[in-house]
C-alpha positions, 0 to 999 in steps of 0.5 A: 449481532445479525449473521454468523461469523466464519473463518477460512484460510482461502476464499471462494471466487464468489466470496472474493467478489462479495468482499470487493463489493463490500469494500467498494461500498465502504469506500464510496461512503467513507471517501477512503479505501476500506482495505489496502491494496495488498489485502485486496490482492490477498482475496485471490489464492495467495501463498500467504498464511492468511485467515479470512473472517466473514459475517454473513446475513441469514441469506448469505450476504457478506455484511463484514469482513476481516483479514489477518496476515499471520506472518505479517502480524497485521489485520484489516476489517470493514463493515458494509455501510448499511449494516454498521452500528450493529456490533459487526465491527466489534465482533470481527475485531475481537476475533482478530485480537485473539491472535497474539501480537496483531496490529489492526489497520484503520485507514484514515483513522476515522472517528468510528475506528477511533471509538472502536479502538478505544472501546477495546483499549487499544493503543496507537502503535504506527502512523503511516502518513499520506502526503500529497502535492500538486503535480510538477509542470515540467518547468525547471525539471532537470534530470541530474547525471551521476557518474557510473549510473544508468537509468532504464525502465523495468523489463517484464520477464527479465528484471523480477528476481534482481528487483526482489533481491534489491527491494528486500535489502532496501526495505529490510526493516519495513514490515510490508515492502521488504516481504514482497516476493516474486509472486507478489510482484507478478500479482502487481504486474497483472493489475490494470495500473501497472506500467513498466514504462514508469518503473525506473531502475538504476544500475551500475554502468560497468557491472549492470548491477541493480542499485535501486528502483522507483516504481510509479503508480498512476490510477484514475480516469482521464482528467482525474488521475493521481500519480503515486511514488509507489516505492523508492528503494536503494541498495544499502551499498549504493547509498550516497551515490545519488541514486534516489535523487536521479530516480526521483527526477525521472519520476517527476518528469513522468508525472509532468508528462501526464495530466494529473490532479495531484501526486502522493506518497506514503511515509512513516509518521516517525520518519521526521527527516523524510517528512521534512524533505517532502515538506520542502518539496511541496508535499503536505500531510493529507491523512494518516493510516493508523495501526492499533494494538493491545 
C-alpha cells in the first residue's frame, strides 16, 4: 500500500482542506457524497472525541481518510478516486475496526463498499433511506390551524438553548440527531445554506413553551436547488396535538415558493410506518446509506 497511515485527535488547517478536496473528488466520481455533513463539520476543531486517520503519499498528498466518532460509535472513510484498488480503503477500515463496537457508514452502499464489507465479514446493521419527491406547486396547499399552537421562525441568539433541549427529547433514541449540542447548532448556523426563515418553531400560545420544530435545508445553484426536510422533531408531551402536521405544512409552503428540482428527506429503513406515510405523500426511495459492523 502506498503511503503511511497516521492518526490524530485533530487536524491542522491544511489537512482539513486536503480532506475536503478528497471528499469532493470522490463525490464527483461516485455521484454521491463521500462523507456526511457532520463528518465534514468535524474537520474543524470540535468538542468531540474523534480520531482522524490519514494515508499520505511520500510527497504528503492525502490519499485516504477515515474519521471515528468515538462517542457515537460510528466511522466513515473515503479514498481518492485516483488511488483506489491499492489497499488504502481496506487498511483504513481495518484500523477503524480495531475500536470496539464501531459501525462504518457506506453512503449509497456502492458496490465497492459492499465488496469491502464482505471481505471483512461485516454485517449490515442499519439502513438510512433517502426518499425524494417532486416539489409542491402551491396548488391545494393549506396550512391547518390548531388551537393553542403558534408557528414562527427561528431567531438566532434567542432560540438555541430551547431548541437543543426539545431536540434532545424528541430524538432521545436517535444516535446522531439527539446528541446535537448548542455548539453543533451554531456550527450549522454558520453554514451558507442556513436560513432562519425556513426554520420553523411551534410553541404553545399561552405558555410560549417550544413544542416542536421543522428545519428546512435548501442547497444548490439557482435552477438546481434541492429542498430537504432536515429535521422534524416534536416534544414527547406534545404528541397528538397536530404539531408535526402544522410544521410540515409550513415547510411545504416554503418549498412551493422556491424553484426547486426536488425535495428529499431521510428516514430509518426499519420505520415502516413513516415510510408508508411518505410514500402516500409521493416520496420514493432513491438510495440507502448503510452502516456495517462486526
